N, C-alpha and C positions, 0 to 999 in steps of 0.2 A: 085575433091580432094583424095590423097592418103590413104590409111589404116593408114599410120604415122601420120595422121595428123587431126585435127578435130574443128568444131566450138563451141565454147562455149557462152552462152551468160552473158552480163554485165551490171550493172546497175551501172556507176561510174558518179560522179559530178552530181546525180541527173537526168542523162538521159540515156537511156535504147541501148543498141546496141548489137554486138557482136566481137568476137574474134576470130580468128584461133590461134591454139597453135598445137604446136608437142606433138604428143603421143608417140615418140617412145620408150621412158624411161621405159613406162607402159608395153611394150610388143606387140605384134603382133597378139595376140587372149587369149580371155580368158579360164582361166584355170579349168576350170568347178569342174571336180572331187577334186583337189586342195581346190577351193573355198567351196566345200561342207562339207570336213574333216574340215577346218577351222571352219566354222560356227556351226557343230556340236560339233566342242572342246570348242568353247566358250561359246555354249549352255549349256554345260555341266558343265564348270568353274562355271556358275552363278547357281547352283545347291546346296542346303545347307547340303540335306542330313542327314536333324536332325531329321527325322520323326522316332519314336520310340515306340513302344507296350512290355509291361509285359507277361513274360512266366509264367508258372504258380510256377515256382519256384521264382519269386519276386511279384506276389501279395499279398497283407493282407492276413493274416487267420492263424489257427493254425494247428500242422499237426494231429488233432485230428481227429478218424474217425466220420464222421456225425450221424451215427446210425449203429446199429447192422447187423450182415452179411445178416442176414436171419431172416426169418417171420413176415418181415414189408410189404410184397408188394411191394414194391419197388425196384425199379433195384439198384445193388449193388455199391455204392458210399466208394470211401475209400480217398477222401480228395475234401475239399471245395474249393480248387484252382482249381480244372478241367476246363479244357477248355469248357466242355457241363452245366458248371453251371455261373449263374448270377454272375457277378463280378470275374470270373474266370480268368486263364489266356488266350493269344491269342497263336493260332496255327502257324508258319509261318510267323508270323506277323514282318512288317518290325525293322529295327534295326539301328541307323545312318552306314552312309556308308559314303564313300569318292568318288565321280561320276569326278573327276576333271582328265583331259587328258592332253597331253602333243603334243609338235610339235617342229620341228625344226624350228629354226630360219629363216633359207632361206626360209622355207615351208609358214611361216608366210608372211612374205614380199612378197611371190609370189601372196600368197592369196589378199594381200593388195592390189596391183599393179593390179590383176584380177577384184575387187571390183570398184576400182578406174575407169579402163576403161570402165567397164561395166557402170558406172555412166554417162561418157563421151559420150558413144555410144548413152545412151537414152536420151539425152538431158537435165537430170538433175541435172546438174553443174550450180552455177549461181558466177559469180564474183561481189563483192561487196566494194565499201568504203564508207565513211561515217562513221563507228560504232562509239556509244557513247563512249567519251573519258574524259568528264570534270566529270561530276557525273551520276549515274545510272539513265538510264530513260527508263524506259520500253515501252512507248507511241513512243518512235523515233524508238526504237528496231523494234514494232509491223507493223508500217507505215513502214519503212524499207522493211520489207518482202513483206509487199502486196504490194508496187509500184515496189518491183523487180519481182512479180509473182511467190512469192513463198507462195504455200499452203501445210496444211495435213501432215505437220510435217517438220522440218530441222534440220539439223547437220552443226553450223559453226564452222568453223576450224580456228583458228587463229596461227599466229607463237608462240606468248607467251601468256599464261593466263593473262588476264589482271582484276582485281575486279570489274572496273568499267561495264566493255563488260559482264560479268560471272551475274551481278547484273541486269544487263538491260533484260537479255535474261530468265534467270530463271524462271520467272514467267509465260513465255509462254507456253501454251499445248504442247506437240509431239516436242520441240524445244532444244537443248542441245547445248553446248559450248565444242570443246575440242581442244588443241594445236595438232601442226602439229605432232611433234614425239609421241603423244600417241593411232594417229589413227590405227584402225585396222579394218581388213573386216568386222566383225559384226558390229561396229559403223558406219560402211559406209554406209551398205545397210540396218540397221536397219531402217532409216529415207527415205523418198522418196528425200528429195532434199540436196545436198551438195553445203553449201554457204561456199565462200571462199574469202580471199582477197587478191589482186594481190600479195604480198608477198608470200602467201601459194601455188598460182598456179605457181609462177616461181620455190618453193621448189618441186613441183609433177613431174612439167616438165623435170626438170634438176636433181634430184635425184632419181626418180622413185621409190620412198615410202623405198630406202635404210636404211634412216636412222629412220623410223617410224617401227609400227608394234612391239613395246618391251614390249607392256603391253597386259596383258589376263585377 
């Protein structure tokens, strides 16, 4: 088997098997530096940056001198808002800030291709069919993942979001549902298993993630 091809585990029609896939659209190697830069960016963009403390000018209190300057036996004090006083301001404390980062679109797509290629090479991609279609069925979704050998978390990728599928998987711990066009490197690597439908597998091997990686 060449570097441009690989085998993927399948669970189709209730039967386990494997399928050879062409991975040439994902590149010939994993771009570790690009992948790391993308993961740092996605992690940074998840930070809210809302931590905030009050300086001495913002805490409540009057501008009156607490007590006279001399002959009290105490250290000099000019304000009860001083950082060394209880209830005073905070020196060099955190303030709201923007942690977000940006990356060129082509670099995000390259990172996504590398993340997908890593999943294929680590044998952590499973192709399944028979997702709940008529009505939400968490029990059926759990059984499907178990029979396919999926454990310790999974990202279920579908061509288009379907309310029945989303409701079927949303109560399963460490399992998320995403549509193909919303994929990014962080989402792919966040969970151990990548569960895709046959349609999504065709999109991955044909488009090489060229139409995904838009979301941050």
